[in-house]
C-alpha positions as CSV (number, residue, x, y, z in Angstrom):
1,M,120.5,92.9,130.2
2,D,116.8,94.0,130.5
3,F,114.7,94.3,127.3
4,E,111.5,96.3,127.3
5,L,108.9,96.5,124.5
6,K,107.2,99.8,124.4
7,A,104.8,101.6,122.1
8,L,106.8,104.6,120.9
9,S,106.1,107.0,118.1
10,A,109.1,108.7,116.5
11,A,108.3,111.8,118.5
12,A,108.2,109.9,121.7
13,A,111.4,108.1,120.9
14,A,113.1,111.4,120.4
15,R,112.0,112.4,124.0
16,E,113.3,109.1,125.6
17,K,116.3,109.9,127.8
18,C,119.0,107.3,127.0
19,D,122.7,107.1,126.1
20,L,122.1,105.7,122.7
21,L,119.2,106.0,120.2
22,L,119.2,103.6,117.3
23,V,116.9,104.5,114.5
24,L,116.2,101.9,111.8
25,V,115.0,103.3,108.6
26,S,113.7,101.2,105.7
27,E,113.6,102.1,102.0
28,P,109.8,102.1,101.9
29,A,109.9,104.9,104.5
30,A,110.9,107.4,101.8
31,P,111.6,111.0,102.9
32,G,108.1,112.1,102.0
33,T,106.5,109.6,104.3
34,L,108.6,110.4,107.4
35,G,107.0,112.5,110.0
36,S,107.8,116.1,110.8
37,D,109.1,115.3,114.2
38,A,112.8,115.7,115.1
39,I,113.8,112.2,114.0
40,G,111.9,112.3,110.8
41,A,113.3,115.7,109.9
42,L,116.8,114.5,110.8
43,V,116.5,111.4,108.5
44,A,115.0,113.4,105.6
45,H,117.8,116.0,105.8
46,A,120.5,113.3,105.9
47,L,119.1,111.5,102.9
48,K,118.7,114.7,101.0
49,Q,122.3,115.7,101.6
50,G,123.5,112.3,100.7
51,D,125.1,111.7,104.0
52,F,122.9,108.6,104.8
53,A,121.5,105.8,102.6
54,L,118.8,103.2,103.4
55,S,120.6,100.1,102.2
56,V,121.6,97.5,104.9
57,G,124.9,98.4,106.5
58,K,124.7,102.1,106.1
59,Q,125.1,104.1,109.3
60,L,125.3,107.7,110.3
61,P,126.4,108.4,113.9
62,M,125.6,111.7,115.5
63,Y,126.1,113.4,118.9
64,Q,123.8,115.6,121.1
65,I,121.3,116.5,118.4
66,P,118.9,119.4,119.4
67,A,115.4,118.2,120.1
68,I,116.5,114.6,120.7
69,A,117.1,113.6,124.3
70,A,119.5,110.8,123.5
71,R,123.2,111.6,124.0
72,R,124.2,109.6,120.9
73,V,122.1,108.9,117.8
74,L,122.8,106.3,115.2
75,L,120.8,106.1,112.0
76,L,120.7,102.6,110.4
77,G,119.7,101.6,106.9
78,A,117.4,98.6,107.0
79,G,116.8,98.0,103.4
80,Q,113.2,96.8,102.9
81,G,112.8,96.3,106.6
82,S,112.7,92.4,106.6
83,A,113.6,90.4,109.6
84,K,116.9,89.3,107.9
85,E,117.8,92.9,107.0
86,V,117.0,94.3,110.4
87,R,119.2,91.6,112.0
88,N,122.1,92.4,109.5
89,A,121.7,96.1,110.2
90,L,122.0,95.7,113.9
91,A,124.8,93.1,113.7
92,G,127.1,95.9,112.7
93,C,126.4,97.9,115.9
94,A,128.4,95.8,118.3
95,E,131.1,98.4,118.8
96,V,128.6,101.2,119.6
97,L,126.4,99.0,121.9
98,K,129.5,98.0,123.8
99,A,130.9,101.5,124.0
100,K,131.9,102.9,127.4
101,G,129.1,105.0,128.9
102,V,126.2,103.3,127.1
103,A,124.0,101.9,129.9
104,K,120.6,102.5,128.3
105,A,119.7,102.3,124.6
106,V,116.5,102.8,122.7
107,L,115.7,101.1,119.4
108,S,113.2,103.0,117.2
109,F,111.7,101.6,114.0
110,A,111.0,104.4,111.6
111,F,108.6,102.2,109.7
112,E,105.8,99.7,110.4
113,A,107.9,96.7,111.5
114,E,106.6,93.2,111.3
115,A,106.6,91.1,114.5
116,T,109.4,89.0,112.9
117,A,111.6,92.1,112.5
118,V,111.0,93.0,116.2
119,S,112.1,89.5,117.1
120,A,115.2,89.7,114.9
121,A,116.2,93.0,116.4
122,V,116.1,91.7,120.0
123,Q,118.2,88.6,119.0
124,A,120.7,90.8,117.0
125,I,121.3,93.1,119.9
126,A,121.7,90.3,122.4
127,D,124.2,88.6,120.0
128,A,126.1,91.8,119.5
129,C,126.5,92.4,123.3
130,Y,127.7,88.9,124.1
131,V,131.1,88.9,125.7
132,Y,133.0,85.8,126.9
133,T,134.5,86.4,130.4
134,H,134.5,83.0,132.2
135,T,138.3,82.4,131.9
136,K,139.1,85.9,130.7
137,P,138.9,88.1,133.8
138,Q,140.4,91.1,132.0
139,A,137.6,91.2,129.5
140,K,135.4,94.1,130.0
141,P,131.7,93.3,130.5
142,V,129.2,95.2,128.5
143,K,127.9,98.3,130.4
144,L,124.6,98.3,128.6
145,Q,121.9,97.4,131.1
146,K,118.6,98.2,129.4
147,V,117.3,98.2,125.8
148,V,113.9,99.7,125.1
149,V,112.4,98.4,121.8
150,G,110.0,101.0,120.4
151,V,107.2,99.9,118.1
152,A,104.3,101.7,116.6
153,A,101.8,99.5,118.5
154,K,102.2,96.7,121.0
155,T,100.1,94.2,119.0
156,T,99.6,90.6,120.2
157,A,101.9,89.3,117.5
158,A,104.7,91.9,118.4
159,T,104.4,91.1,122.1
160,S,104.5,87.3,121.6
161,G,107.4,87.6,119.2
162,F,109.2,89.9,121.6
163,H,108.9,87.5,124.5
164,T,110.0,84.5,122.4
165,A,113.0,86.5,121.1
166,V,114.1,87.4,124.6
167,A,113.8,83.7,125.7
168,Q,115.7,82.6,122.6
169,A,118.4,85.2,123.2
170,E,118.8,83.7,126.7
171,G,119.0,80.2,125.4
172,V,121.5,81.2,122.6
173,A,123.7,82.9,125.2
174,M,123.6,79.8,127.3
175,A,124.7,77.6,124.3
176,R,127.4,80.0,123.3
177,E,128.8,80.2,126.8
178,W,129.2,76.5,127.3
179,A,130.5,75.8,123.8
180,N,133.1,78.6,124.3
181,R,134.4,77.3,127.6
182,P,137.6,75.4,127.5
183,A,137.3,71.6,128.0
184,N,138.8,71.7,131.5
185,H,136.0,74.2,132.4
186,A,133.3,72.2,130.6
187,T,133.8,68.6,131.6
188,P,130.9,66.1,131.5
189,T,130.4,66.6,135.2
190,L,130.2,70.4,134.8
191,L,127.8,70.0,131.9
192,A,125.6,67.9,134.3
193,D,125.9,70.6,136.9
194,A,124.8,73.2,134.4
195,A,121.7,71.2,133.5
196,K,120.8,70.9,137.2
197,A,121.3,74.6,137.6
198,I,118.8,75.4,134.8
199,V,116.2,73.2,136.6
200,N,117.0,74.6,140.0
201,A,116.8,78.2,138.8
202,A,113.5,77.7,137.1
203,K,111.9,76.7,140.4
204,S,109.2,74.9,138.4
205,T,107.6,71.5,138.9
206,R,107.4,71.3,135.2
207,M,111.2,70.7,134.9
208,S,113.4,68.0,136.2
209,C,116.8,66.6,135.7
210,K,118.4,63.1,136.1
211,I,122.1,62.4,135.8
212,H,123.3,58.9,134.9
213,G,126.9,58.1,135.9
214,P,129.2,55.3,134.5
215,A,127.6,52.6,136.6
216,E,124.1,53.5,135.4
217,V,125.2,53.7,131.8
218,A,126.9,50.3,132.1
219,K,123.6,48.9,133.5
220,L,121.8,50.2,130.5
221,G,124.2,48.4,128.2
222,M,125.5,51.5,126.4
223,G,128.6,49.7,125.0
224,A,129.1,52.3,122.2
225,F,129.0,55.3,124.5
226,M,131.3,53.6,127.1
227,A,133.8,52.7,124.4
228,V,134.3,56.3,123.5
229,A,134.7,57.4,127.2
230,Q,137.0,54.6,128.3
231,G,140.2,56.5,127.3
232,S,139.5,59.5,129.4
233,R,140.0,60.1,133.1
234,E,136.9,62.3,133.2
235,P,133.8,60.1,134.0
236,L,131.0,60.2,131.5
237,R,127.6,61.5,132.2
238,L,124.2,60.8,130.5
239,I,122.2,64.0,131.2
240,E,118.4,63.7,131.1
241,L,116.3,66.8,131.2
242,H,112.5,66.9,131.3
243,Y,110.1,69.7,130.6
244,N,106.4,68.8,131.1
245,G,104.2,71.6,130.0
246,A,101.4,69.5,128.5
247,A,99.1,66.7,129.6
248,K,100.9,63.4,130.6
249,N,99.3,61.6,127.7
250,V,100.9,63.9,125.2
251,A,104.0,62.2,123.7
252,P,107.1,64.3,124.1
253,I,109.6,65.5,121.6
254,V,113.0,64.2,122.4
255,L,116.1,66.3,121.7
256,V,119.5,64.5,121.7
257,G,122.7,66.6,121.7
258,K,126.2,65.3,121.1
259,G,128.3,66.1,124.2
260,I,131.9,65.4,123.3
261,T,133.5,67.9,125.6
262,F,136.8,67.5,124.0
263,D,137.7,65.4,120.9
264,T,141.3,64.5,120.2
265,G,140.2,61.9,117.8
266,G,141.3,59.1,120.1
267,I,143.8,56.7,118.7
268,S,143.0,58.0,115.3
269,L,144.5,61.3,116.5
270,K,143.6,64.5,114.8
271,P,146.2,66.9,113.4
272,A,147.5,69.4,116.0
273,A,146.5,72.4,114.0
274,E,143.2,73.9,115.4
275,M,142.7,71.0,117.7
276,D,142.0,73.5,120.5
277,E,138.7,74.2,118.8
278,M,137.6,70.7,119.5
279,K,136.2,71.9,122.8
280,F,133.1,72.9,120.7
281,D,132.4,69.3,119.9
282,M,129.7,69.5,122.5
283,G,127.8,72.1,120.5
284,G,124.8,69.8,120.2
285,A,124.8,69.3,124.0
286,A,125.1,73.1,124.5
287,S,122.1,73.7,122.2
288,V,120.0,71.3,124.4
289,L,121.0,73.3,127.5
290,G,120.1,76.5,125.6
291,V,116.6,75.2,124.6
292,F,115.8,74.2,128.2
293,Q,116.9,77.6,129.4
294,S,114.4,79.1,126.9
295,L,111.7,76.7,127.9
296,A,112.1,77.6,131.5
297,R,111.3,81.3,130.6
298,L,108.5,80.7,128.2
299,Q,106.7,77.7,129.9
300,P,105.0,76.5,126.7
301,A,102.3,73.8,126.7
302,I,104.5,71.0,125.3
303,N,106.5,68.1,126.7
304,V,110.2,67.9,125.9
305,V,112.9,65.5,126.9
306,G,116.6,66.4,126.4
307,L,119.3,63.8,126.4
308,I,123.1,64.6,126.4
309,P,125.6,61.8,126.3
310,A,128.7,63.6,127.5
311,C,132.3,62.4,127.6
312,E,135.8,63.0,126.3
313,N,137.5,61.2,123.4
314,M,141.0,60.7,124.5
315,P,144.1,58.5,123.4
316,D,144.8,56.9,126.7
317,G,146.3,53.4,127.0
318,A,142.8,52.2,127.8
319,A,141.3,53.9,124.8
320,V,139.2,52.0,122.2
321,K,141.3,50.9,119.2
322,P,140.6,50.8,115.5
323,G,139.2,47.4,114.7
324,D,137.6,46.9,118.1
325,V,134.0,45.7,118.1
326,V,131.5,47.0,120.6
327,T,127.9,46.2,121.4
328,S,125.5,49.1,121.4
329,M,122.5,49.4,123.7
330,S,120.3,48.2,120.8
331,G,122.2,45.0,120.7
332,Q,123.7,45.8,117.3
333,T,127.5,45.4,117.1
334,I,129.8,48.1,115.7
335,E,133.3,47.7,114.3
336,I,135.1,50.9,115.2
337,L,137.2,51.5,112.1
338,N,138.0,55.1,113.0
339,T,138.0,56.3,116.6
340,D,137.6,59.9,115.4
341,A,134.1,59.0,114.3
342,E,133.1,58.9,117.9
343,G,130.1,61.3,117.9
344,R,127.8,58.8,116.1
345,L,128.8,56.1,118.7
346,V,127.6,58.1,121.7
347,L,124.5,59.2,119.8
348,S,123.7,55.7,118.8
349,D,123.1,54.7,122.4
350,A,121.3,57.9,123.4
351,L,118.9,57.4,120.4
352,S,118.2,53.9,121.6
353,Y,117.5,55.2,125.1
354,A,115.2,57.9,123.6
355,A,112.8,55.2,122.5
356,R,111.6,54.5,126.1
357,F,109.9,58.0,126.1
358,K,107.7,56.9,123.1
359,P,108.4,60.3,121.4
360,A,106.2,62.0,118.9
361,A,109.5,63.1,117.2
362,L,113.2,62.6,117.8
363,V,115.7,65.2,116.8
364,D,119.5,64.9,117.3
365,M,121.9,67.7,116.7
366,A,125.7,67.2,116.5
367,T,128.9,68.7,115.3
368,L,129.3,65.5,113.4
369,T,131.2,65.7,110.2
370,G,133.7,68.0,108.4
371,A,132.0,66.7,105.2
372,C,128.8,68.7,106.1
373,V,131.1,71.8,106.4
374,V,132.4,71.1,102.9
375,A,128.9,70.6,101.6
376,L,127.1,73.6,103.2
377,G,129.7,75.9,104.7
378,G,128.7,77.9,107.7
379,L,125.3,79.2,106.5
380,R,122.9,76.2,106.8
381,S,122.9,73.2,109.0
382,G,122.5,69.8,107.3
383,L,119.1,68.3,107.8
384,F,118.6,64.5,107.4
385,S,115.2,62.9,107.8
386,A,113.1,60.1,106.1
387,H,110.0,61.8,107.5
388,D,108.7,64.6,105.2
389,E,106.4,66.3,107.7
390,L,109.1,66.5,110.4
391,A,111.7,67.7,107.9
392,Q,109.4,70.4,106.5
393,A,108.5,71.6,110.0
394,L,112.2,71.9,111.0
395,Q,113.0,73.7,107.8
396,A,110.1,76.1,108.3
397,A,111.3,76.7,111.9
398,G,114.8,77.4,110.8
399,D,113.7,79.9,108.2
400,A,111.5,81.7,110.8
401,A,114.3,81.8,113.4
402,L,116.9,83.0,110.7
403,D,118.7,79.8,111.7
404,P,118.4,77.9,108.4
405,C,119.0,74.3,107.5
406,W,119.0,72.3,104.2
407,R,117.6,68.9,103.7
408,M,120.2,66.4,102.5
409,P,119.6,63.0,100.8
410,L,119.2,59.8,102.8
411,D,118.9,57.1,100.2
412,D,119.3,53.5,101.4
413,E,122.2,52.9,99.1
414,Y,124.4,55.3,101.1
415,A,124.4,52.7,103.9
416,D,126.3,50.1,101.7
417,G,129.6,51.5,102.8
418,L,128.8,50.7,106.5
419,K,128.9,47.0,106.0
420,S,131.5,45.1,108.0
421,N,133.0,41.6,107.8
422,F,133.3,41.5,111.6
423,A,130.2,43.3,113.0
424,D,126.7,44.4,112.1
425,M,128.1,47.6,110.8
426,G,131.3,49.7,110.7
427,N,131.3,53.3,112.1
428,V,132.6,54.9,108.9
429,A,132.1,54.4,105.2
430,G,134.8,56.3,103.5
431,R,135.1,60.0,102.6
432,A,132.6,60.2,99.8
433,G,129.2,61.5,101.1
434,G,130.5,61.4,104.7
435,A,127.8,63.5,106.2
436,V,125.2,61.3,104.6
437,T,126.7,58.0,105.7
438,A,127.0,59.3,109.2
439,A,123.3,60.0,109.2
440,K,122.6,56.6,107.7
441,F,124.6,55.1,110.7
442,L,122.4,57.0,113.2
443,Q,119.2,55.9,111.3
444,K,119.9,52.3,112.3
445,F,119.1,53.1,115.9
446,V,115.8,55.0,115.7
447,G,113.4,52.2,114.5
448,D,110.1,53.7,113.2
449,I,110.2,56.9,115.4
450,P,109.9,60.1,113.3
451,W,113.5,61.2,113.4
452,A,115.7,64.0,112.1
453,H,119.4,64.6,112.4
454,L,120.9,68.1,112.3
455,D,124.6,68.2,111.4
456,I,125.7,71.6,112.9
457,A,129.5,71.2,112.3
458,G,129.6,74.2,110.1
459,T,127.1,76.4,111.9
460,A,127.7,76.0,115.6
461,W,131.1,77.5,115.5
462,K,133.1,80.1,113.7
463,S,136.8,79.8,113.2
464,G,139.4,82.5,112.4
465,A,139.3,86.1,113.8
466,A,135.7,85.6,114.9
467,K,136.5,82.3,116.6
468,G,133.7,81.3,119.0
469,A,130.4,79.5,119.3
470,T,127.2,80.8,117.6
471,G,124.5,79.3,119.8
472,R,122.9,77.5,116.8
473,P,120.6,75.7,116.3
474,V,118.8,76.9,119.5
475,G,116.6,79.3,117.5
476,L,115.6,76.6,115.0
477,L,114.8,74.1,117.8
478,L,112.8,76.6,119.9
479,Q,110.7,77.7,116.9
480,Y,110.0,74.1,116.1
481,L,109.0,73.2,119.6
482,L,106.7,76.2,120.0
483,A,105.0,75.4,116.8
484,Q,104.1,72.0,118.2
485,Q,101.9,73.4,121.0
486,G,98.4,72.1,120.8
487,K,99.3,69.3,118.4
488,A,98.6,66.5,120.9
489,V,100.0,63.1,119.9
490,A,99.1,59.9,121.6
491,P,102.2,57.9,122.7
492,K,103.4,55.3,120.3
493,K,103.8,51.7,121.2
494,A,106.9,51.3,123.3
495,L,110.0,50.7,121.3
496,G,112.5,50.3,124.0
497,T,111.9,46.6,124.7
498,R,112.7,45.3,121.3
499,S,115.0,42.3,121.0
500,P,118.7,43.1,121.2
501,R,119.7,42.5,117.7
502,H,116.7,44.0,116.0
503,A,116.6,47.6,117.2
504,A,117.2,50.0,115.2
505,V,124.3,82.3,131.0
506,P,123.9,85.9,131.3
507,A,120.3,86.5,132.4
508,V,117.9,88.4,130.1
509,D,114.8,90.1,131.5
510,A,111.9,91.4,129.5
511,K,109.0,93.7,129.9
512,A,106.1,94.2,127.5
């Protein structure tokens, strides 16, 4: 789908030849402030007759209106016109955007829209038009090919926000696509191929990809990662992506995404009900792929490393057993009390590996605990960090991207339950505060690197009738990364050499 940003007055929008004209009207744009053009007169008349209201969710569809070139017209109430209200107004347009015969659409703001509202509009339209087709050949692809976003003036802020939104939409689509694919169509090997495809398509010297197989991972001493993978016939992959947009002496930000391409729970087998949804347990990995897809388009002046430890968690005869003790890359030993707490095991070794890049910040994202879903539901991702500056930056980025998170506690006392009689730690600490104790486990592998953990178990996937991936937290991560441009940070002292026991999609085009 092509997006184009265009300076369009209401009168000019009425003259745009298209199959569908979407008109967003806010409450501040009262009837008396609307223009005398065809659209302004139409809105004013509909409001006066009580056929239309300006609250979010209100719609008035019309067909072949005189003096308006569009075949179909849809008036949309946008409340006060905030980014969130614009997004919600357009989220209810999926049916009309996907309608047969709609190849070109024009979106017109009948008010002075902020740049954030323009960005939200692009993302909402892209989300509404997403259709999964990879293993569903009878699914009808969307006919919509072009969307013109009309604004009063193409300001620098609006143009910048528009381009970021288009890149974000492409990244979110990438993340949704891979998290939606069945496990036999999204194996660790196929994830690695997807990462390489992003780099190859970018055709940029700024991007590179390295894939580590079982032999390389064994050489690195990633005993926790290997333990999870040993029950599967699918070989593990450690996927390493690099984006170098800043000077070499600028420390990178490292993103680590949990890549369990299917999670049966291992020997601690999950209940059969809804186990099919465990294909989305690589939602963190999918978000890393999505972020790099966005970076390939935007080419910002930052350095980013993406790490994806990818494997399956299966109950084969060779699978790791409850009570087994494994040695992580850091040298710390772990008693595996529950094989269904596997995500933190693969992440522990990836976090240790991340230290070799001397990162300015380290952020992992994982569909890690059901406890976080209980705590926060599907609205906010759980944010865990002992570093206030990093936590505040991530929270601000989530708010800006309409991809919110909520900071959770990380008190030292929460780690008491991880004590083990037979290893340096256990991998679980009981049900109480499960999301927090999982984060405390991960914290043992990051040393003094500024680190944050995002538990996206409740936000990366929707169950029920709307079953499918959301693409979160690509928006949060992208906004955070872009905000770091120009904040040059000298590399920290290398942390990767510490002693063993003391270590802690569909393409989117844009024109403006």
